[in-house]
C-alpha positions as CSV (number, residue, x, y, z in Angstrom):
1,M,-54.8,216.5,236.2
2,K,-54.9,217.2,240.0
3,P,-51.0,217.5,240.3
4,L,-51.0,219.9,237.3
5,S,-53.9,221.9,238.9
6,R,-51.9,222.2,242.1
7,L,-48.8,223.4,240.2
8,V,-50.9,226.0,238.4
9,T,-52.4,227.2,241.6
10,A,-48.9,227.4,243.2
11,A,-47.6,229.4,240.3
12,L,-50.5,231.8,240.5
13,L,-50.0,232.3,244.2
14,L,-46.3,232.9,243.6
15,A,-47.1,235.5,240.9
16,A,-49.5,237.2,243.2
17,S,-46.9,237.4,246.0
18,L,-44.3,238.8,243.6
19,S,-46.9,241.3,242.4
20,L,-47.7,242.3,245.9
21,H,-44.0,243.2,246.6
22,A,-43.2,244.6,243.1
23,A,-43.8,248.2,244.2
24,P,-43.4,248.4,248.0
25,L,-44.0,252.2,248.0
26,D,-47.4,252.0,246.4
27,G,-49.8,254.3,248.2
28,A,-47.0,256.1,250.2
29,R,-46.9,259.9,250.1
30,Q,-44.2,260.4,252.7
31,L,-40.9,258.7,252.7
32,I,-37.8,258.7,254.9
33,V,-34.7,257.5,253.1
34,V,-31.5,256.5,254.8
35,T,-28.5,255.6,252.6
36,S,-25.0,254.4,253.6
37,E,-21.7,253.8,251.9
38,G,-21.9,250.0,252.2
39,W,-23.2,247.1,254.3
40,D,-20.6,247.6,257.0
41,S,-21.0,251.4,257.4
42,T,-22.2,252.6,260.8
43,Q,-23.1,256.1,259.5
44,G,-25.8,257.2,257.0
45,Q,-27.6,260.1,255.5
46,L,-31.3,260.8,256.0
47,Q,-33.5,262.6,253.5
48,A,-37.3,263.0,253.7
49,F,-39.5,263.1,250.6
50,V,-43.1,263.8,249.8
51,R,-45.0,262.5,246.7
52,D,-47.6,264.4,244.7
53,G,-48.9,264.2,241.2
54,K,-45.4,265.1,239.8
55,G,-43.6,262.4,241.8
56,W,-41.2,262.5,244.7
57,R,-39.6,265.8,245.9
58,A,-37.2,266.3,248.8
59,Q,-38.6,267.6,252.1
60,G,-36.1,269.7,254.0
61,T,-32.4,269.0,253.9
62,A,-30.4,265.8,254.4
63,F,-28.6,265.1,257.6
64,P,-26.3,262.5,259.1
65,V,-27.6,259.6,261.2
66,S,-25.9,256.7,262.9
67,L,-26.7,253.0,262.2
68,G,-25.9,249.6,263.7
69,R,-22.5,249.0,265.2
70,S,-22.0,246.3,262.5
71,G,-23.6,248.2,259.6
72,S,-26.8,247.0,258.0
73,A,-28.4,243.8,256.6
74,W,-31.5,242.8,254.7
75,G,-34.5,242.9,256.9
76,L,-38.1,241.7,256.7
77,G,-40.5,244.4,255.5
78,L,-42.6,245.4,252.6
79,H,-40.0,244.5,250.0
80,P,-39.3,241.2,248.3
81,A,-36.7,238.9,249.9
82,Q,-33.2,239.7,248.7
83,G,-30.6,236.9,248.4
84,D,-27.4,238.9,248.0
85,G,-25.9,240.6,251.0
86,P,-26.1,240.0,254.8
87,Q,-29.4,238.9,256.3
88,K,-30.6,240.5,259.6
89,Q,-30.4,238.2,262.6
90,E,-31.1,238.9,266.3
91,G,-28.1,240.4,268.1
92,D,-26.0,241.0,265.0
93,G,-25.7,244.7,265.5
94,R,-27.0,245.6,262.0
95,S,-29.8,247.9,261.1
96,P,-32.4,246.3,258.8
97,A,-32.2,247.3,255.2
98,G,-35.3,247.4,252.9
99,V,-38.7,249.2,252.9
100,F,-40.7,249.3,256.1
101,A,-43.9,250.6,257.4
102,L,-43.8,252.9,260.5
103,G,-45.3,251.9,263.8
104,S,-46.2,254.2,266.6
105,A,-44.2,257.1,268.0
106,F,-43.1,256.6,271.6
107,G,-41.3,258.5,274.3
108,Y,-40.8,259.4,277.9
109,A,-43.6,262.0,277.9
110,G,-46.9,260.8,279.3
111,T,-49.0,262.7,276.8
112,R,-48.8,262.9,273.0
113,P,-46.1,265.3,271.8
114,H,-46.5,267.4,268.6
115,T,-47.1,264.5,266.2
116,A,-50.1,263.2,264.3
117,M,-48.7,259.6,264.6
118,P,-50.2,257.2,267.2
119,Y,-48.2,257.7,270.4
120,Q,-47.2,255.1,273.0
121,P,-45.9,256.6,276.3
122,M,-43.1,254.5,277.9
123,L,-43.3,253.5,281.5
124,D,-40.8,252.1,284.0
125,S,-42.5,248.8,283.3
126,S,-42.3,249.0,279.5
127,Y,-40.0,246.5,277.7
128,C,-39.4,245.5,274.1
129,M,-38.9,241.8,274.0
130,D,-35.7,240.7,272.2
131,V,-35.8,237.1,273.5
132,P,-36.5,234.9,270.4
133,A,-38.3,232.2,272.5
134,S,-40.7,234.7,274.1
135,P,-44.3,234.8,272.9
136,F,-43.9,238.6,273.0
137,Y,-40.9,238.6,270.8
138,N,-40.5,241.9,268.9
139,R,-43.3,243.6,270.8
140,I,-43.3,246.4,273.4
141,V,-45.1,245.2,276.5
142,D,-46.0,246.4,279.9
143,A,-44.6,244.2,282.7
144,A,-47.4,245.4,284.9
145,K,-49.9,243.8,282.5
146,V,-48.0,240.7,281.2
147,G,-46.1,239.9,284.5
148,R,-42.5,240.4,285.4
149,A,-41.7,236.8,284.5
150,A,-42.8,237.5,280.9
151,V,-40.1,240.1,280.4
152,Q,-37.2,238.2,282.0
153,G,-34.2,238.3,279.7
154,S,-35.1,241.5,277.8
155,T,-32.3,243.9,277.2
156,E,-34.6,246.6,276.0
157,P,-36.2,248.5,278.9
158,M,-38.0,251.4,277.2
159,R,-37.4,253.9,280.0
160,L,-33.7,254.0,279.5
161,D,-33.5,257.1,281.6
162,L,-34.7,255.2,284.7
163,H,-32.7,252.1,284.0
164,D,-29.4,253.6,282.8
165,K,-28.5,256.9,284.5
166,G,-30.7,259.3,282.5
167,D,-30.1,257.8,279.1
168,V,-32.0,260.0,276.6
169,R,-32.0,257.6,273.6
170,Y,-35.7,256.6,273.8
171,Q,-36.9,260.0,275.0
172,E,-38.4,260.4,271.5
173,G,-38.7,258.0,268.6
174,F,-40.8,255.8,266.5
175,V,-41.0,252.1,265.7
176,I,-39.7,250.9,262.3
177,A,-41.9,247.9,261.5
178,H,-39.2,245.3,260.8
179,N,-40.1,241.7,261.0
180,P,-43.9,242.4,261.3
181,Q,-44.6,238.6,261.6
182,N,-42.3,238.5,264.7
183,Q,-40.3,235.6,263.3
184,P,-38.0,234.3,266.1
185,G,-34.4,235.2,265.7
186,K,-34.9,237.5,262.6
187,G,-34.4,240.7,264.6
188,S,-36.4,242.8,267.0
189,C,-37.0,246.2,268.6
190,I,-36.0,248.3,265.6
191,F,-36.5,252.0,266.2
192,A,-35.6,255.5,265.0
193,H,-34.4,257.2,268.2
194,L,-32.2,259.9,269.6
195,W,-28.5,259.5,269.7
196,R,-26.7,259.7,273.1
197,Q,-23.8,261.5,271.5
198,P,-23.2,262.5,267.9
199,G,-22.4,259.6,265.6
200,E,-22.5,256.9,268.2
201,A,-23.5,253.6,266.6
202,T,-26.6,251.7,267.7
203,A,-27.5,248.1,268.4
204,G,-29.4,248.0,265.1
205,C,-31.6,251.2,265.1
206,T,-31.2,254.6,263.4
207,A,-30.2,257.4,265.7
208,M,-30.3,261.2,265.2
209,P,-30.2,264.5,267.1
210,Q,-33.4,265.6,269.0
211,A,-34.2,268.6,266.8
212,R,-34.2,266.3,263.7
213,M,-36.4,263.8,265.4
214,Q,-38.9,266.4,266.5
215,A,-39.0,267.8,263.0
216,L,-39.8,264.3,261.6
217,L,-42.5,263.6,264.2
218,D,-44.1,267.0,263.5
219,W,-44.1,266.2,259.7
220,L,-45.3,262.6,259.7
221,R,-48.9,261.9,258.9
222,P,-50.4,258.4,259.1
223,Q,-52.9,259.2,256.4
224,D,-50.0,259.7,254.0
225,T,-48.9,256.1,254.6
226,P,-45.3,257.0,255.5
227,R,-42.5,254.5,254.7
228,F,-38.9,254.1,255.9
229,V,-36.2,253.0,253.5
230,L,-32.7,252.1,254.5
231,L,-30.2,250.9,251.8
232,P,-26.5,251.0,250.9
233,R,-26.1,253.4,248.0
234,A,-25.2,250.6,245.5
235,E,-28.4,248.7,246.4
236,Y,-30.4,251.9,246.2
237,A,-29.1,252.6,242.7
238,R,-29.9,249.0,241.7
239,L,-33.4,249.0,243.0
240,Q,-34.4,252.6,242.3
241,A,-36.5,252.1,239.2
242,Q,-38.0,248.8,240.3
243,W,-39.1,250.1,243.7
244,Q,-40.0,253.6,242.4
245,L,-37.5,255.3,244.8
246,P,-36.8,259.0,244.5
247,A,-33.6,260.3,242.9
248,L,-31.0,261.4,245.5
249,A,-29.3,264.7,245.2
250,G,-25.7,264.4,244.0
251,A,-26.1,260.7,243.2
252,N,-24.7,259.3,239.9
253,Q,-27.8,257.5,238.8
């Protein structure tokens, strides 16, 4: 009976896991939705939503954002694993698709800007580790604390303005909690940040104008459990009911 017992236990654990992921937006009352034309699209549309007793309703107007230079791919987040479509890998130039929690806001300012989100000021010594073999993979660290040797190989200095001729991209932004278990090679350092010029594709993040970013940071409330969704429109339509996603204006659903 012991083998049968182990099978039953494994089945129960699998069912519990599937149940955990069945509704990845459970508890969320703020939602940022980014949709694109397809997996290889480098441009998207962002719409914010709030949820009350009557369901999801749009917050403000939709606006264009830029995505990874190679489009998007399934990432690791709050959603169940998806087998169809590209899978996010380190250095592939794709923005992770799925449902994700939000991490802290960050920026060049030394003090918290107008946002209720936790805020992490970036320093000349701040790096996000995109080296899969690093013990700090997919984390923002301070070289002054972990040592300069620990950040060797990182291509993500967080004070881009000091490292790249005044680059404004990380002047304001927030962390998209992709790959929360920091699995090596599955993609790192995914942010929503400013774009350097309108429509310029990213290395795998979501970029937008400063005024739009400031409005989002002003609006976000950690107590409302905000979530970030990025999906090609066909995948959005397929998963809308299952994941309890809001209806999109003008969509044929």
